[in-house]
C-alpha positions in Angstrom: 280.8 82.9 137.0 277.3 82.7 138.4 275.6 79.4 137.7 271.8 79.4 137.2 269.8 76.2 137.6 267.1 75.3 135.2 264.5 76.0 137.9 265.9 79.4 138.6 266.1 80.3 134.9 262.4 79.3 134.4 261.5 81.4 137.5 263.4 84.5 136.1 261.8 84.1 132.7 258.3 83.8 134.2 259.0 86.9 136.3 260.1 88.9 133.3 257.0 87.9 131.4 254.8 88.8 134.3 256.4 92.2 135.1 254.4 94.4 132.7 251.2 93.0 134.2 252.4 93.5 137.8 253.7 97.0 137.4 251.2 99.9 137.1 251.1 101.4 133.6 252.4 104.6 135.0 255.6 103.1 136.3 256.9 101.7 133.0 258.1 103.3 129.8 255.2 104.1 127.5 254.9 103.8 123.8 253.3 106.6 121.8 249.5 105.9 122.1 247.1 105.8 119.2 244.9 108.4 121.0 244.8 110.4 124.2 241.6 109.5 126.0 240.3 112.1 128.4 237.5 111.5 130.8 235.4 114.6 131.5 233.0 115.1 134.3 230.5 118.0 134.1 226.9 118.7 134.8 224.8 117.6 131.8 221.5 117.7 133.7 219.9 119.7 136.6 220.2 123.4 137.4 224.0 123.4 137.1 223.8 122.2 133.5 223.4 125.9 132.4 227.2 126.1 132.7 228.1 122.4 132.8 226.8 121.9 129.2 228.8 125.0 127.9 231.9 123.4 129.4 231.2 120.2 127.5 230.5 122.3 124.3 233.9 124.0 124.6 235.6 120.6 125.0 233.9 119.4 121.8 234.8 122.5 119.8 238.4 122.7 121.0 239.2 119.0 120.7 237.9 119.1 117.2 240.1 122.0 116.4 243.1 120.4 118.1 242.6 117.2 116.2 242.4 119.1 112.9 245.9 120.4 113.7 247.2 116.9 114.4 246.1 116.4 118.0 248.8 116.6 120.7 252.2 115.8 119.3 250.6 113.9 116.5 248.2 111.9 118.7 244.4 112.6 118.4 242.3 113.3 121.4 239.1 111.5 122.4 236.8 112.7 125.1 234.5 110.5 127.2 232.0 112.7 129.0 230.0 111.7 132.2 227.2 113.5 134.0 228.2 114.8 137.5 224.6 115.6 138.4 223.6 112.2 140.0 226.0 112.8 142.9 229.4 111.9 144.3 229.0 108.2 144.6 227.8 107.9 141.0 230.7 110.0 139.8 233.3 108.0 141.6 231.9 104.8 140.1 232.0 106.4 136.7 235.6 107.7 137.1 236.7 104.2 138.2 234.9 102.7 135.1 236.6 105.2 132.8 240.0 104.4 134.3 239.7 100.6 134.4 237.3 99.8 131.5 237.8 102.7 129.1 241.6 103.1 129.7 241.4 106.9 129.9 244.8 108.6 130.2 243.7 111.7 132.0 240.6 112.8 134.0 239.1 116.3 133.9 237.1 116.5 137.2 235.0 118.4 138.2 232.6 121.3 138.6 231.4 120.6 142.1 233.8 121.2 145.0 232.5 118.1 146.7 233.3 116.1 143.5 236.8 117.4 143.4 237.4 116.6 147.0 236.2 113.0 146.3 238.0 112.4 143.0 241.4 113.5 144.2 242.0 110.5 146.5 240.6 108.2 143.8 243.1 109.5 141.3 245.9 108.7 143.8 244.6 105.1 144.1 244.3 104.7 140.3 247.5 106.6 139.6 245.4 108.6 137.1 246.4 112.1 136.1 243.5 114.4 137.1 243.0 118.0 136.1 240.5 119.9 138.2 239.1 122.1 135.6 236.4 124.1 137.3 235.8 123.4 141.0 236.3 126.3 143.4 237.1 124.9 146.9 240.3 126.2 148.3 240.6 123.2 150.6 242.0 120.9 147.9 245.6 121.9 148.2 245.3 123.4 151.7 244.3 120.2 153.3 246.0 117.6 151.2 249.0 116.9 148.9 248.1 115.1 145.7 250.6 113.4 143.3 248.1 113.0 140.5 245.9 116.1 140.7 246.4 119.8 139.7 244.0 122.6 139.1 244.2 124.8 136.0 242.2 127.7 137.4 242.0 129.7 140.6 240.0 128.9 143.7 237.4 130.5 146.0 239.9 132.8 147.8 240.6 135.2 144.9 237.1 134.7 143.5 235.7 136.2 146.7 238.5 138.6 147.6 238.6 140.4 144.2 234.9 141.5 144.3 235.3 142.6 147.9 238.3 144.8 147.0 236.4 146.1 144.0 233.4 147.0 146.3 235.6 148.8 148.9 237.5 150.6 146.1 234.3 151.9 144.5 232.1 152.2 147.6 234.3 152.8 150.6 231.4 154.2 152.5 229.5 150.9 152.7 228.1 150.3 156.2 225.8 147.3 156.1 225.7 144.0 154.2 223.5 140.9 153.9 224.2 137.5 152.3 221.9 135.2 150.3 223.8 132.0 149.6 222.9 128.4 148.8 223.0 126.2 152.0 225.8 123.9 151.3 229.6 123.9 151.5 230.3 126.4 148.7 227.7 128.9 150.0 229.0 128.7 153.6 232.7 128.6 152.8 232.5 131.6 150.3 230.6 133.6 152.9 233.2 132.8 155.5 236.0 134.1 153.2 234.0 137.3 152.5 233.1 138.0 156.1 236.6 137.3 157.4 238.2 139.5 154.8 235.6 142.3 155.2 236.1 142.4 158.9 239.9 142.6 158.4 239.9 145.4 155.8 237.0 147.5 157.1 236.0 146.7 160.7 232.6 147.9 161.6 230.5 146.9 158.6 227.4 145.4 160.1 226.0 142.1 158.9 222.2 142.6 158.9 221.2 139.1 157.7 222.8 135.7 156.9 220.2 134.0 154.7 220.9 130.4 153.4 218.0 129.1 151.3 218.2 125.4 150.7 220.1 124.1 147.8 217.8 123.8 144.8 215.3 126.4 146.0 213.0 128.0 143.4 211.2 130.5 145.6 213.1 133.3 147.3 210.1 135.4 148.4 211.0 134.9 152.1 214.6 136.1 151.6 213.5 139.0 149.4 210.9 140.2 151.9 213.5 140.2 154.7 216.0 142.2 152.5 213.3 144.7 151.6 212.7 145.3 155.3 216.4 145.5 156.3 217.6 147.6 153.3 221.3 146.6 153.5 223.7 148.7 151.6 225.0 145.6 149.9 223.5 142.2 149.1 226.2 139.6 148.5 225.5 136.3 146.8 227.8 133.5 145.4 224.8 131.5 144.2 225.2 130.2 140.7 223.4 128.4 137.8 219.6 128.3 137.5 219.1 129.2 141.2 221.0 132.5 140.8 219.0 133.3 137.6 215.7 132.7 139.5 216.8 134.8 142.5 217.8 137.7 140.2 214.5 137.6 138.3 212.4 137.5 141.5 214.6 140.3 143.1 214.0 142.5 140.0 210.2 141.9 140.2 210.2 143.1 143.8 212.5 146.1 142.9 215.2 145.0 145.3 217.9 146.3 143.1 216.7 149.9 143.7 217.3 149.5 147.4 220.6 147.6 147.6 223.9 147.2 145.7 224.3 143.6 144.6 227.7 141.9 144.5 227.6 138.7 142.5 231.1 137.0 142.1 229.7 134.2 139.8 227.2 136.2 137.7 229.2 136.4 134.5 227.7 133.1 133.5 224.1 134.5 134.1 224.3 137.7 132.1 223.1 136.5 128.8 220.4 134.3 130.3 218.8 137.0 132.5 219.2 139.7 130.0 218.3 143.3 130.9 216.3 142.1 133.8 219.5 142.7 135.6 219.9 146.4 136.0 223.0 148.6 135.6 225.3 149.0 138.6 225.5 145.4 139.8 229.1 144.2 140.7 229.8 141.0 138.8 232.8 138.6 138.9 234.0 136.2 136.2 235.8 133.5 138.1 239.1 134.4 136.5 239.5 136.9 133.7 236.9 135.1 131.6 234.8 137.5 129.5 234.3 137.5 125.8 234.8 141.3 125.8 238.0 141.0 127.8 239.5 144.5 128.0 243.0 143.5 126.9 242.5 140.2 124.9 239.2 140.8 123.1 241.0 141.8 119.9 243.5 138.9 119.8 243.0 136.3 117.1 242.8 133.5 119.6 240.0 134.9 121.7 238.1 136.4 118.7 238.2 133.1 116.8 237.0 131.1 119.8 234.1 133.5 120.5 233.1 133.5 116.9 233.3 129.7 116.4 231.5 129.0 119.7 228.7 131.5 119.0 228.3 130.1 115.4 228.0 126.6 116.7 226.0 127.0 119.9 224.1 130.3 119.4 225.5 131.8 122.6 228.5 133.7 123.9 231.0 131.6 125.8 230.9 131.9 129.6 233.4 131.2 132.3 233.2 127.3 132.2 234.2 127.3 128.6 237.4 129.2 129.4 238.1 126.8 132.3 237.7 123.9 129.9 240.0 125.6 127.4 242.6 126.2 130.2 242.6 122.5 131.1 243.1 121.4 127.4 245.8 124.0 126.7 247.6 123.0 129.9 247.5 119.3 128.9 248.8 120.1 125.4 251.6 122.3 126.8 252.5 119.7 129.4 252.7 116.8 127.0 254.8 118.9 124.6 257.2 120.0 127.3 257.5 116.5 128.9 258.2 114.8 125.5 260.9 117.4 124.7 262.5 116.8 128.1 262.2 113.0 127.6 264.2 113.0 124.4 261.2 112.7 122.2 259.8 109.6 124.1 256.2 109.6 125.3 256.1 110.5 129.0 254.9 108.4 131.9 252.0 109.6 134.0 254.4 110.7 136.7 256.5 112.7 134.1 253.3 114.4 132.9 252.3 115.4 136.4 255.8 116.7 137.2 255.6 118.8 134.1 252.2 120.2 135.0 253.5 121.5 138.3 255.3 124.8 137.6 254.0 124.9 134.0 253.3 128.2 132.4 251.1 128.2 129.3 249.1 130.4 127.0 245.3 130.3 127.0 242.4 132.3 125.6 242.8 135.5 127.6 246.5 135.5 128.5 249.1 133.4 130.2 248.8 131.5 133.5 250.9 129.3 135.8 250.3 126.3 137.9 252.1 126.5 141.2 254.3 123.7 142.6 251.5 122.6 144.9 249.2 122.1 141.9 247.2 125.3 142.3 246.6 127.5 139.2 247.1 131.2 139.3 245.0 133.6 137.2 243.8 137.2 137.3 240.3 138.0 138.5 238.1 140.3 136.3 235.4 142.2 138.1 233.2 144.9 136.7 229.9 146.6 137.0 226.9 146.0 134.7 226.0 148.4 132.0 223.3 148.4 129.3 224.5 149.1 125.8 222.8 149.0 122.4 225.2 146.4 121.0 223.9 143.5 123.2 220.5 142.5 124.6 222.1 141.8 128.0 224.3 143.7 130.4 228.0 144.0 129.6 230.8 144.7 132.1 232.0 148.3 132.5 234.8 149.7 134.7 236.6 146.4 134.7 239.4 145.7 137.0 241.9 142.9 136.4 243.2 141.9 139.9 246.6 140.1 139.7 246.8 136.8 141.6 249.6 138.1 143.9 247.0 140.6 145.3 244.1 138.1 145.8 245.6 134.6 146.2 247.1 133.3 149.5 250.7 132.1 149.0 251.6 128.4 148.8 251.7 126.8 152.2 249.1 129.1 153.8 245.4 128.7 154.3 243.1 131.2 152.6 240.8 131.9 155.6 243.8 132.8 157.8 245.6 134.8 155.0 242.6 137.1 154.4 242.8 138.2 158.0 245.9 140.2 157.1 244.2 142.2 154.3 243.9 145.9 154.9 242.7 149.1 153.1 246.3 149.2 151.7 245.4 146.1 149.8 242.4 147.9 148.3 244.6 150.8 147.3 246.8 148.4 145.3 243.9 147.5 143.0 244.6 148.4 139.4 242.7 151.2 137.7 239.4 150.3 136.1 239.1 149.9 132.4 235.9 151.2 130.8 233.8 149.3 128.3 234.5 150.0 124.7 232.2 148.8 121.8 
């Protein structure tokens, strides 16, 4: 028999009482909560708010609908939204506040690639599940391994490779190109992917100009004048938000679209705002297969109902950030459901939730997607060419190609910039057949 002194018994009892306060919340069994609290970072102000606010709007709409159905496994959802616009340091402070003072269960962060790169280490420190719902940098899972972060959408590699494959399939005779990208990490990195892949697939295409106006620019007259003089076959730009809108309007005023073919991988979000200022024949990407007139899913009840309810409430058609927000929410719902089933009906720990998210396959608005074991989401890329139709006061997408992720995404364990060096014209030939617009 083991004898325990009174002093030892007191020490053991004190230790037992203290244990729940010493152990992190994620390391102990969890009771079913009264609500699931989600912290969401998005741009609510500044030029990027033109798609940051739609992302927030989609969260409001979808969470309301999910709660009307009983929430997730009978638990209602509550969103706490913060503005990403003041910068990374502000965002990190707000994320820490949400975790420590507001007791959020999950963080959805963020739009900016710089924000995602900063929040991932913080999520590790806080042991806070983090779903990267919109940022594009491929560096997240190429340069680090994260226990508490996954991404429920694709990244810059397929978002840039797909429009390049589309261009070379439709215009194999292209000989010259120029770039106009915002002068910061996304603008530089996306151009590096395009240029490296282009040189691998079709060596000999000449780069006539590499133009990087400062981030936040409102006057593109210098760049447009240069492009008018050079007359490249193709003008490539991964600019986004209000700056892309401004650039397109100024380019149209100077009739630049008559001289060069524009390739705009992020322009799906600008179509309704710029209207028929944007002419026919511009190659546009959707950062995934996100398009309210999706050639396969447009007649499904799930997509039709979402588009109808979103337009009824906000007076606009949903754009790609709304689909990204939906994917994050649907992934979270699917992960909780699967983890609870695997846990014998008990509420999962944070680690169990993260383990379930990796390898998860789930339905979303336009199809079904998977999150790889490294945390990276896989989704098709929809690329099309603008067309004016009487049904809409803005261009729609015609001759749409849905590029599967296995054609455009580098495999797990590889780096995108190295992987694209192996692309060839055979890759272009594997692109699926285009699907024409139908009213």
